[in-house]
C-alpha positions as CSV (number, residue, x, y, z in Angstrom):
1,M,162.8,6.9,-4.6
2,A,160.7,5.8,-7.6
3,L,161.7,6.0,-11.0
4,R,159.0,5.9,-13.8
5,E,159.2,5.8,-17.7
6,F,156.3,6.8,-20.0
7,V,155.5,8.2,-23.2
8,D,152.6,10.8,-23.5
9,A,149.8,11.3,-25.6
10,R,152.4,13.3,-28.3
11,G,154.9,10.3,-28.0
12,V,157.5,12.0,-26.3
13,A,159.3,9.5,-23.9
14,W,159.8,10.9,-20.1
15,K,161.2,9.6,-17.0
16,A,159.8,11.0,-13.9
17,W,161.3,10.6,-10.2
18,D,160.9,12.0,-7.0
19,V,163.3,14.4,-5.2
20,P,163.4,14.4,-1.3
21,P,163.5,18.2,0.0
22,W,166.8,17.2,2.3
23,R,169.3,14.8,2.2
24,V,170.8,12.9,4.8
25,F,174.5,12.6,5.5
26,T,176.2,10.0,7.5
27,E,177.9,10.5,10.2
28,L,182.1,11.6,9.9
29,R,184.1,8.3,9.5
30,S,185.8,8.8,12.5
31,K,186.2,11.2,15.4
32,G,189.9,11.5,14.9
33,E,192.0,14.0,12.9
34,R,192.8,12.3,9.7
35,R,194.9,14.8,8.3
36,V,198.8,14.6,8.2
37,R,201.1,17.2,8.1
38,Q,203.4,16.2,5.3
39,T,205.1,19.5,4.2
40,A,207.2,21.8,6.7
41,G,204.8,25.2,7.5
42,Y,201.6,22.9,6.0
43,T,198.4,23.7,8.0
44,P,194.8,22.4,7.3
45,E,192.2,24.9,6.4
46,R,190.4,25.9,9.1
47,R,186.6,26.0,8.1
48,Q,184.1,27.9,10.3
49,N,181.0,25.8,9.1
50,R,181.6,22.3,9.9
51,E,178.1,21.4,8.5
52,R,179.1,23.1,5.0
53,R,177.4,20.1,2.9
54,R,173.8,20.6,4.5
55,R,171.5,22.7,2.2
56,T,168.2,23.8,2.8
57,A,165.5,23.6,0.2
58,A,164.2,26.7,-1.7
59,P,160.8,28.4,-0.4
60,G,157.9,26.2,-1.7
61,L,160.1,23.1,-2.1
62,E,160.5,22.3,1.7
63,R,158.1,19.0,1.1
64,G,160.2,18.0,-2.2
65,W,158.7,17.5,-5.9
66,V,158.6,14.9,-8.5
67,C,160.9,15.7,-11.7
68,F,160.0,14.9,-15.3
69,E,162.4,14.8,-17.7
70,C,162.5,14.1,-21.6
71,A,165.1,15.0,-24.4
72,E,163.8,18.6,-24.7
73,E,163.0,19.7,-21.2
74,K,162.3,19.4,-17.6
75,R,159.3,20.0,-15.4
76,R,158.6,19.9,-11.6
77,L,155.7,19.0,-10.0
78,I,154.9,20.6,-6.5
79,P,154.4,19.0,-3.8
80,P,154.4,15.2,-5.1
81,P,151.0,14.1,-5.0
82,P,150.7,11.0,-2.6
83,N,151.3,7.5,-4.4
84,W,152.2,9.2,-8.0
85,D,154.5,6.1,-8.1
86,A,151.4,3.7,-8.2
87,V,149.2,5.6,-11.0
88,T,148.8,5.1,-14.4
89,E,150.7,6.0,-17.4
90,D,147.8,8.3,-18.6
91,E,147.8,9.6,-15.2
92,L,151.4,9.9,-14.9
93,A,151.3,11.9,-18.0
94,D,148.6,14.2,-16.7
95,L,150.5,15.0,-13.6
96,C,153.6,15.8,-16.1
97,S,151.3,18.5,-18.2
98,R,150.6,20.1,-14.7
99,A,153.9,20.3,-13.9
100,S,156.1,23.4,-14.2
101,P,159.3,23.9,-16.3
102,A,162.1,23.8,-14.1
103,P,164.9,26.4,-14.0
104,V,167.9,25.9,-16.4
105,Q,171.3,25.1,-14.4
106,H,174.4,25.9,-16.1
């Protein structure tokens, strides 16, 4: 994952980084049961979905994106251009200007 910092033509300082479309999770630490019954009548939660941590990307984000962030806003460039992390600062500022505003998360 690359992280770049640059200043655009208006003098705004930005950070840019790539966001992969998926996350890789490691195997379980052990195959055995690690929970221990400590209280009489205690039963551990029985979840149906053992892969509950895995999430798929929203439509349009399957190939990832480049996130641009400054103090006032966040933007997404979808899909990430090849070698975006090796372009000049002026080219990076141009990519930022073409990026769409990212949804605000609460």
